[in-house]
C-alpha positions as CSV (number, residue, x, y, z in Angstrom):
1,X,83.8,57.3,56.6
2,X,84.1,60.1,54.1
3,X,85.6,59.7,50.6
4,X,86.4,62.8,48.6
5,X,87.2,62.6,44.9
6,X,88.9,65.6,43.3
7,X,89.5,65.5,39.5
8,X,91.6,68.1,37.8
9,X,92.7,68.3,34.2
10,X,95.8,66.2,34.6
11,X,95.2,64.4,37.9
12,X,92.8,62.5,40.1
13,X,93.0,62.5,43.9
14,X,90.9,60.3,46.1
15,X,91.0,60.8,49.9
16,X,89.5,58.6,52.6
17,X,88.9,60.2,56.0
18,X,87.6,58.2,59.0
19,X,88.2,60.6,61.7
20,X,85.4,59.6,64.1
21,X,86.0,55.8,63.6
22,X,89.7,56.2,64.1
23,X,89.2,58.3,67.3
24,X,86.7,55.8,68.7
25,X,88.9,52.8,68.0
26,X,92.0,54.6,69.3
27,X,90.2,55.3,72.6
28,X,89.1,51.7,72.9
29,X,92.5,50.3,72.2
30,X,94.3,52.7,74.7
31,X,91.7,51.8,77.4
32,X,92.4,48.1,76.8
33,X,96.2,48.7,76.9
34,X,95.9,50.7,80.2
35,X,93.6,48.1,81.7
36,X,96.0,45.3,80.9
37,X,99.0,47.2,82.3
38,X,97.2,48.2,85.4
39,X,96.2,44.6,86.1
40,X,99.9,43.5,85.8
41,X,101.1,46.4,88.0
42,X,98.4,45.7,90.6
43,X,99.3,42.0,90.8
44,X,103.1,42.7,90.9
45,X,104.5,46.2,91.4
46,X,107.8,45.1,89.8
47,X,105.9,45.1,86.4
48,X,106.0,48.9,86.5
49,X,108.9,48.9,84.0
50,X,107.3,46.2,81.7
51,X,105.8,48.9,79.3
52,X,109.3,49.8,78.3
53,X,110.0,46.3,77.1
54,X,106.6,45.6,75.6
55,X,106.0,48.8,73.6
56,X,106.3,47.0,70.3
57,X,103.4,44.7,71.3
58,X,101.3,47.8,72.2
59,X,102.0,49.3,68.8
60,X,101.0,46.0,67.0
61,X,97.8,45.9,69.0
62,X,97.0,49.5,68.1
63,X,97.8,48.9,64.5
64,X,95.6,45.8,64.5
65,X,92.7,47.8,66.0
66,X,92.9,50.9,63.9
67,X,94.4,49.9,60.5
68,X,91.0,50.1,58.7
69,X,90.5,53.7,59.7
70,X,93.7,55.4,58.6
71,X,93.8,58.5,56.5
72,X,94.5,57.3,53.0
73,X,95.0,59.1,49.7
74,X,95.7,58.1,46.1
75,X,96.9,60.6,43.6
76,X,97.0,59.6,39.9
77,X,98.5,61.6,37.1
78,X,99.8,60.7,33.6
79,X,102.9,59.0,34.9
80,X,102.5,57.8,38.4
81,X,100.1,56.6,41.1
82,X,101.1,57.9,44.6
83,X,99.7,56.4,47.8
84,X,99.8,57.8,51.3
85,X,98.4,56.6,54.5
86,X,98.8,57.6,58.1
87,X,97.1,57.5,61.5
88,X,97.7,61.3,61.9
89,X,96.4,63.9,59.5
90,X,99.5,66.1,59.6
91,X,101.8,63.2,58.4
92,X,99.2,62.2,55.9
93,X,99.2,65.6,54.2
94,X,103.0,66.0,54.1
95,X,104.3,63.0,52.1
96,X,103.6,60.1,49.8
97,X,104.8,56.7,51.0
98,X,104.6,54.6,47.8
99,X,104.9,55.7,44.2
100,X,104.1,53.4,41.3
101,X,104.2,53.9,37.5
102,X,100.7,54.0,36.0
103,X,101.8,52.0,33.0
104,X,102.6,49.0,35.3
105,X,99.0,48.6,36.5
106,X,97.8,45.2,35.6
107,X,94.4,45.2,37.1
108,X,92.1,47.3,39.3
109,X,89.3,45.5,41.1
110,X,87.0,45.4,44.1
111,X,87.8,42.7,46.7
112,X,85.7,41.7,49.7
113,X,87.7,42.4,52.9
114,X,87.3,39.9,55.8
115,X,87.9,41.2,59.3
116,X,90.2,39.1,61.4
117,X,88.7,36.3,63.5
118,X,90.2,37.6,66.7
119,X,88.5,41.0,66.2
120,X,85.2,39.3,65.5
121,X,85.5,37.3,68.8
122,X,86.5,40.4,70.9
123,X,83.7,42.6,69.5
124,X,81.1,40.1,68.5
125,X,78.1,42.1,69.8
126,X,79.2,45.5,68.5
127,X,80.3,44.4,65.0
128,X,77.7,44.2,62.3
129,X,77.8,41.5,59.7
130,X,77.9,43.8,56.7
131,X,80.6,43.0,54.1
132,X,83.5,45.4,53.6
133,X,85.3,46.1,50.4
134,X,88.7,47.2,49.3
135,X,90.0,48.6,46.0
136,X,92.9,46.5,44.9
137,X,95.6,47.6,42.4
138,X,97.7,44.8,40.9
139,X,101.0,45.6,39.3
140,X,103.1,43.7,36.8
141,X,106.0,43.5,39.3
142,X,103.8,41.3,41.4
143,X,103.0,44.0,44.0
144,X,99.5,44.7,45.3
145,X,98.1,47.9,46.8
146,X,94.9,47.9,48.7
147,X,93.1,51.2,49.2
148,X,90.3,52.2,51.5
149,X,89.5,49.3,53.8
150,X,85.9,48.8,54.9
151,X,84.1,50.6,52.1
152,X,80.5,49.8,51.2
153,X,80.0,48.1,47.9
154,X,78.2,51.0,46.2
155,X,80.9,53.4,47.3
156,X,83.7,51.1,46.1
157,X,82.0,50.8,42.7
158,X,81.7,54.5,42.4
159,X,85.4,55.1,43.2
160,X,86.5,52.3,40.9
161,X,84.4,53.7,38.1
162,X,86.0,57.1,38.5
163,X,89.5,55.7,38.5
164,X,88.9,53.6,35.4
165,X,87.2,56.4,33.6
166,X,90.1,58.8,34.4
167,X,92.7,56.3,33.2
168,X,90.7,55.4,30.1
169,X,90.3,59.1,29.3
170,X,94.0,59.6,29.5
171,X,94.4,56.4,27.4
172,X,96.6,54.8,30.0
173,X,94.5,51.9,31.2
174,X,91.9,49.8,29.2
């Protein structure tokens, strides 16, 4: 995982890039999907058209396997916090998905992120037991935004320190 922090005079941009991890998990999930479909088709050739009806389950499985490794970006300026995430770099660079007002930030903190139990069962030998952390933004409207899943604690502290120092420098957050 690679985290880049770019600070300009009036803005702060933090980008998370997990290209290798995303590629590896994408290959694993596609192989599992192809294996499951080939077993169904081998057992009953009439299941050839089943992928057309189960594509939403395939998408959910892929999302479940790769959500930690999306491209993510937060851009903060005087007025707003803009968040973007995507599995594809081209989509990620083109648009922002969520935009929040900076004055509505209630709290910024580091939260320990627990991987799902099913994922631990499936990959018990390959997963290490090191904790993962997320930077969580809480807003007055009751909405929460989690940024950069599966960061190490030191990296999460560094990013949180940069965000808070930028907002305090601009006298927006205290």
